[in-house]
N, C-alpha and C positions, 0 to 999 in steps of 0.2 A: 544684694539688691533690697532685701527687707530692711536693712539698716538705713539705706539711702531713703527709702520711702518713709520710714519712721522719722528720719531727720527732716525731710521736706514737710511732712505733716506737722511735726513739732514747730517748725519755723512758721508755718501758716497759722497755726493756733496761737502762737506767741504774737504775731502781727495783729491777728483779729482781736486778741485780748487787749492790745494796747491802741487799737484804732479808735478814732472818733468819727462819728457819722453825723452829718448835718444836711438838712433839706431846706430849700428856699425858692424864692421867685426872683426874677431879674428882668430888666428892660433897659432900653436906651436907644441911641441913634447910631447910624452907620453912614459913612461917606464912601461911595463906590463910583467906579467908572468902567467903561468898556475898553478893554485892551485888545488891539488887533496887531499881529506881528508885522503885517505889511498893508499897504494900500491895495485894496482888492478892486479889480475891474470885472464888471459883469456885462457881457454883450448879449442882447436879446433882440433879434430882428434888426430894426433900424435904430434901436435905442442902445446907449452905452452908458454905464454908470460906474462910478468909483465910490468905495466905502472906506472911511477912515475913522477909527475910534478916537474919541476926544477924551482928554484927561480932565474934563470939566467934572467937578464933584457933583454927584447926585445924592441928596440926603434922604435916607430911609429910616426905618425903625425896626426894632426887634423886641420880642417879649416872650417869656416862657418860664420853664422850670429848671432848677439845677440841684445837684447833690454834690457833696464833698466828703471823701473818706481821707482822713489825715492820720499818718503814722510816722513817728520819729522825724518830724520836720518835713516830710514829703507828703504829697497828696495826689489823689486822682479825682478829677471833677468832670463827670458827664453832664451834658445839658440837652434840653429839647426846646428849641426856639422857633417861633414863627418869625420870619424875616422878610422885609421888603427892601429890595435893592434895584439898581438900574444903572443907566449911563446914557451917554449921547453919542451918536454916530453922524458924521458929516457925509451927506450923500450928494454927489455932483453928477448931474446929467452932462456927459461930455459932448453931447451933440448941441444942446442949447445953452450950455454953460450955466445952467441954473444950479444954485447951491442951496440945500436945505439941511436943517438940523433935525434929526429924528431921535426920539427917546425910545430906549429899550427898558422895559419894566419887568421885574420878576417877583413873584411871591413864592417863598420856599419854606420848607421845614429843614432847619439846620440841626445837625446832631454832632457837636464837637465832643471829643473826649480828651481832656487836657491832663497832662502830668506835670507836676511842678514841685517847687521847694519854697519853704517859708523862712524868712530871716526877720524875726520879730513880726511887725505888722505888714511887712513887705513880702510880696510873692512874685516869683517868675514862673511862667508856665508855657507849654507848647504841646501840640498834639494834632492828630488828624481830625478832619471834619467831613461829614457826608451831607450833601444838600439834595433834597428831593423837591423838584420844581412842581408847584401846585398849579400855577397860572403864569402866563407870560403875555407880553404885548410888545411886538417889535416889527411893526409894519414899516419897513425901510423904504419900499418903493410901491407905487400904485400901478401894478401891472396885473392883468388877468392871469390867473393860475399861479399867483405868487404864494409860496409856502415856506415857512421857517422850518429848518431841520434841527430842532433843539433836542437835547437829551433829556430823559426823565430824571436823571440824577447826575450829579457831579461830585468830584472828590478834591479835597484841598488840605490845607493846614492852617492852623492859627498859632500865633506866638505873641507874647506880650508880658505885661506886668500888672500888678494890682496892689491895693492897700486894703487891709481889714481894720475897721474901726468899730469895736464891739460887734454887733450883729450885721453891720453894714459892710458891703463889699463893693469896692470901686475897681473897674478894670479898663485898661486900654490895650487893644490887640490889633494886629494886622492879619488879614486873611489872604493867603495866596491860593492859586488854583493849580492842581496837578492834572486836571483834565479840562478839556474845552467845553464851552456851552453846548456845542452841537457840531454838525457836519457842514453847516453853511445854509444855503437857501436853494429852493427849487422854483424855477420859473418856467411854466408851460412844459414841464417834463424834463427840463435841462437842469442838471445839478451844478452848482457853483460852490466849491469848498473853500473855506478859510478858517483860520484859527482865531476864535474870539473867546475872551475870558472876562471875569467880573470880580477883580480884586477889591478889597474894601478895608477901611479902618473902622474899628468898632469901639464905641464908648458906652460902658454899661454901669448901671447901679443895681445892686442886688441886696436882698434882705434874707438872712437865714433865720429860721424859726427855732 
């Protein structure tokens, strides 16, 4: 047992001795949309609505801090980013046949932790991301007692590639969702559940110091 612990300790010290640490800032734009698995129907009194997520791109932004630990061609890159995302939902009043497009907007703290490999200036990377929702706006219908049942945090993954040019880092990623945005909506005490998510494409420019 002692030999195994000594071996593990030696390996960790060897990696640490050969690791390179960098710190930087990054920012960019993201293109997101609202994904709903099905067309959702909500019946409340004499009113009846259907919700459908649209794949219309909504452009947002992100900015924050990043760090990178590189060792033997591999790297770990944690980040802390303020992010603005959203999407559009088509809301149809099935009684009057009125159709409207409603925007959903989210302000979040994103915490991705990526693991990747470098091949010269080119990188590939993937990893989990946790998102803490700071603020949201998603008034889909104008009904008394309407309330969104959004989660305070969601979990997903990011995957993509990048290029390093001197101290400049360029990235293109896709973010998918492992958990949904919330449980649905509540109208006058009645819960209506549906699965909605907010995937996005992310384009970033970073600078390491």
